[in-house]
C-alpha positions in Angstrom: -22.2 -18.8 -4.1 -19.3 -17.2 -2.2 -17.7 -15.9 -5.4 -21.0 -14.5 -6.7 -21.6 -12.9 -3.3 -18.2 -11.3 -3.3 -18.8 -9.8 -6.8 -22.2 -8.4 -5.8 -20.9 -7.0 -2.5 -17.9 -5.4 -4.1 -19.8 -3.6 -6.8 -22.2 -2.3 -4.1 -19.2 -1.1 -2.1 -17.8 0.9 -5.0 -20.8 3.3 -4.5 -22.5 5.5 -7.1 -21.1 5.2 -10.6 -19.6 8.5 -11.3 -16.2 7.3 -12.4 -15.5 6.8 -16.1 -13.9 3.3 -15.3 -16.9 2.0 -13.3 -18.7 0.3 -16.2 -15.5 -1.2 -17.5 -14.4 -2.7 -14.2 -17.9 -3.9 -13.3 -18.1 -5.8 -16.6 -14.6 -7.2 -16.1 -15.4 -8.5 -12.6 -18.8 -10.0 -13.5 -17.1 -11.9 -16.4 -14.8 -13.8 -13.9 -16.3 -17.1 -13.0 -14.3 -18.0 -9.9 -11.5 -17.0 -7.6 -8.7 -18.8 -9.6 -9.7 -17.1 -12.9 -9.9 -13.7 -11.1 -6.4 -14.1 -9.5 -4.9 -15.4 -12.8 -6.4 -12.6 -14.9 -5.7 -9.9 -12.2 -2.0 -10.7 -12.0 -1.6 -9.8 -15.7 -4.3 -7.3 -16.5 -6.6 -5.1 -14.4 -5.5 -5.2 -10.7 -7.9 -5.5 -7.7 -7.2 -5.3 -4.0 -8.9 -7.4 -1.3 -10.1 -5.4 1.7 -11.5 -7.0 4.8 -14.9 -5.8 6.0 -15.2 -3.8 9.2 -17.5 -6.2 11.0 -15.1 -9.1 10.3 -12.0 -7.2 11.5 -13.6 -6.0 14.7 -15.0 -9.4 15.6 -11.9 -11.6 15.2 -9.8 -12.9 18.0 -6.6 -12.9 16.0 -5.8 -11.6 12.5 -7.2 -14.1 10.1 -4.9 -15.4 7.4 -6.0 -14.8 3.7 -7.7 -18.0 2.5 -9.6 -18.6 -0.7 -12.5 -20.1 1.2 -13.0 -17.0 3.3 -14.4 -14.8 0.5 -17.3 -13.6 2.7 -14.8 -11.6 4.7 -13.9 -9.3 1.8 -14.8 -6.8 -0.9 -12.4 -6.2 -3.8 -11.6 -2.7 -5.1 -10.1 -2.0 -8.5 -6.8 -0.1 -8.6 -8.2 2.9 -10.2 -8.1 6.3 -8.5 -11.3 7.1 -6.5 -12.4 3.6 -5.6 -10.3 3.3 -2.4 -10.6 6.5 -0.4 -9.5 7.6 3.1 -13.1 8.3 4.3 -13.9 4.6 4.2 -10.6 2.6 4.1 -7.7 2.0 6.6 -4.2 0.5 6.1 -2.6 -1.2 9.1 1.1 -0.9 9.5 2.5 -3.6 11.8 5.5 -5.6 12.9 5.5 -9.3 12.5 6.0 -10.9 15.9 6.6 -14.4 14.4 7.7 -15.6 11.0 4.5 -17.6 10.6 2.1 -15.1 12.1 2.3 -11.3 12.6 0.3 -11.3 15.9 -0.4 -14.9 17.1 -1.9 -13.8 20.5 -3.9 -10.9 19.1 -2.1 -8.3 21.2 -1.8 -5.7 18.4 -5.2 -6.6 17.0 -6.9 -5.7 20.2 -5.2 -2.3 20.3 -6.4 -1.6 16.7 -9.9 -2.8 17.5 -10.1 -0.5 20.5 -8.8 2.4 18.5 -10.9 1.9 15.4 -14.2 0.9 16.9 -15.4 4.5 17.5 -14.1 5.7 14.1 -16.2 5.9 10.9 -14.8 3.5 8.2 -15.9 0.4 6.3 -12.9 -1.6 5.0 -9.4 -2.4 6.1 -6.2 -3.6 4.5 -3.6 -5.7 6.4 -1.1 -7.8 4.5 -1.7 -11.1 6.5 -5.4 -11.0 5.8 -5.5 -9.4 2.4 -2.7 -11.1 0.5 -2.3 -14.8 -0.3 0.2 -16.3 2.2 2.5 -19.3 2.3 2.0 -21.9 0.9 0.8 -20.1 -2.3 -0.2 -21.7 -5.6 1.4 -20.4 -8.8 -1.6 -18.2 -9.5 -1.6 -16.8 -5.9 2.1 -16.2 -6.1 1.7 -14.1 -9.3 -1.1 -12.1 -7.8 1.0 -11.6 -4.6 4.0 -10.3 -6.4 2.0 -7.8 -8.4 0.1 -6.7 -5.4 3.3 -6.0 -3.5 4.2 -3.4 -6.1 0.9 -1.6 -5.5 1.2 -1.1 -1.8 2.4 2.5 -2.2 -0.9 3.2 -3.8 -2.9 1.5 -1.0 -1.1 3.6 1.6 -1.7 6.7 -0.5 -5.4 6.2 -0.7 -6.1 4.9 2.9 -6.0 6.3 6.4 -3.0 4.9 8.3 -3.0 3.2 11.6 -0.2 1.5 13.6 0.9 0.3 17.0 4.6 -0.5 17.1 5.5 -2.3 20.4 9.1 -1.0 20.4 11.6 0.3 17.8 13.0 -2.3 15.5 14.7 -1.4 12.2 12.2 -3.0 9.8 12.5 -1.8 6.3 8.9 -2.4 5.4 7.8 -0.2 8.3 10.2 2.6 7.4 8.9 2.6 3.8 5.2 2.5 4.9 5.7 5.5 7.3 7.7 7.5 4.6 5.0 6.8 2.0 2.2 7.9 4.3 4.0 11.1 5.4 4.7 12.1 1.8 1.1 11.7 0.7 -0.6 13.3 3.6 -0.7 17.1 3.9 -0.9 17.1 7.7 2.2 14.9 8.0 4.6 16.3 5.3 6.9 17.8 7.9 5.4 17.2 11.4 7.4 18.3 14.4 8.5 15.4 16.6 6.5 16.5 19.6 3.1 16.0 17.8 4.0 12.4 16.9 3.4 9.3 19.1 6.6 8.0 20.7 6.6 4.8 18.6 6.7 6.8 15.3 9.5 9.2 16.2 12.5 7.0 15.3 11.2 6.4 11.8 10.4 10.1 11.3 14.0 10.9 12.4 15.5 8.4 10.0 13.4 9.7 7.2 14.8 13.2 7.9 18.3 11.8 8.0 17.8 10.1 4.6 16.9 13.4 3.1 20.3 14.8 4.3 22.6 11.7 4.1 21.0 9.4 1.5 19.0 6.2 1.8 21.7 3.6 1.8 23.8 5.3 4.5 20.9 5.6 6.9 19.8 2.0 6.3 23.3 0.8 7.0 23.6 3.1 10.0 20.6 1.6 11.8 20.7 -1.9 10.4 17.4 -1.9 8.6 16.3 -5.4 7.7 14.1 -7.1 5.2 13.5 -10.9 5.2 13.8 -11.3 1.4 16.5 -9.8 -0.9 13.8 -9.0 -3.5 11.9 -7.0 -0.9 15.0 -5.1 0.1 15.9 -4.3 -3.6 12.4 -3.0 -4.2 12.0 -1.0 -1.0 15.4 0.6 -1.3 14.6 1.8 -4.8 11.2 3.1 -3.7 12.6 4.9 -0.7 15.2 6.5 -2.9 12.3 7.8 -5.1 10.2 8.9 -2.0 13.1 10.8 -0.5 13.8 12.5 -3.8 10.2 13.6 -4.0 10.4 14.9 -0.5 13.7 16.7 -1.2 12.4 18.6 -4.2 9.1 19.3 -2.3 6.8 17.9 -5.0 3.2 18.7 -3.9 1.0 16.0 -2.4 -1.2 15.8 -5.4 1.7 15.1 -7.8 3.0 12.4 -5.5 -0.4 10.7 -5.3 -0.9 10.8 -9.1 2.5 9.2 -9.6 1.8 6.4 -7.1 -1.6 5.7 -8.6 -0.2 5.5 -12.1 2.7 3.3 -11.1 0.2 0.9 -9.5 -2.3 1.0 -12.4 0.3 0.6 -15.2 3.1 -1.7 -13.8 4.2 -2.6 -17.4 5.0 1.0 -18.2 8.6 2.0 -17.6 7.9 5.6 -18.5 4.9 7.8 -17.8 3.9 11.5 -17.7 1.6 13.0 -15.1 0.3 16.6 -15.2 -0.9 18.5 -12.1 -2.2 22.0 -11.8 1.3 23.2 -11.1 3.8 21.0 -13.1 4.3 18.2 -15.6 6.2 15.2 -14.2 7.9 12.5 -16.3 9.0 9.3 -14.6 11.2 6.6 -16.1 11.2 4.2 -13.2 13.4 1.4 -14.7 16.0 4.0 -15.6 15.8 5.9 -12.3 15.0 9.2 -14.0 12.5 11.9 -12.8 11.9 15.1 -14.8 9.9 17.8 -13.0 9.3 20.8 -15.2 12.8 21.8 -16.6 14.7 19.9 -13.9 16.1 16.3 -14.2 16.8 14.1 -11.2 18.1 10.5 -10.7 17.3 7.8 -8.2 18.0 4.1 -7.7 16.0 2.4 -10.6 12.9 0.4 -9.6 13.4 -3.3 -10.4 11.3 -4.5 -13.4 
């Protein structure tokens, strides 16, 4: 019953069917018989994101851990442009206070609940609640790894909320802030005085990376990631983000690139056309071609 309810609720959450992919993804989701089949198929074919429902997020005492028996807490959205949108979805950027729980006493959660209660939105994404956590089955691990590579697209298509208790050089946070700034017109180059105090160090380091390079700034401030594979991926992605910022690629081109990289993870090369320019990306080679100009960046791991 919980699985069937999730399928029905999710399709309703997608809204009126005006997207060309709607019939395809609805058929795909209805054909899955349970969560395990869904996770297994999703890790290798069409990708979906779990989003927590507003009423669940606002009523909890601590951030709830993703569990396969909590399906009533969620809807799932396909990783196609237009399903997840900033008018109804939030992304939470947060520190982890403990290795086994990001916010065990609910301190950060209460700040977010107070801030978000008056806002108009329906769904929220936070890693602890929306990704399978340790211990993970093999199926959950495969889904988790693919989902990590799509986080840039989640940030691109959601509103962004954060409360950082103090500055700590966390590589995931730096990446999340850089990704949001680059894909949001109002934040492409915000002056420091309009930013909250807890955001300013990350903004300053993003500016420094544009001048001095990613690796030197990460080393200068001792940015950390708990896993080597995360550091490898995030360093490559930051190198691409900073390159896009340096060449001043417009927001719509950046969003299109992020969406396509999430949607087609098996494609090393892709071409995206905007109203202004044609963009060719060869991510595993670290090559970006914009119009007649060719640039290089640290290749994204396969």
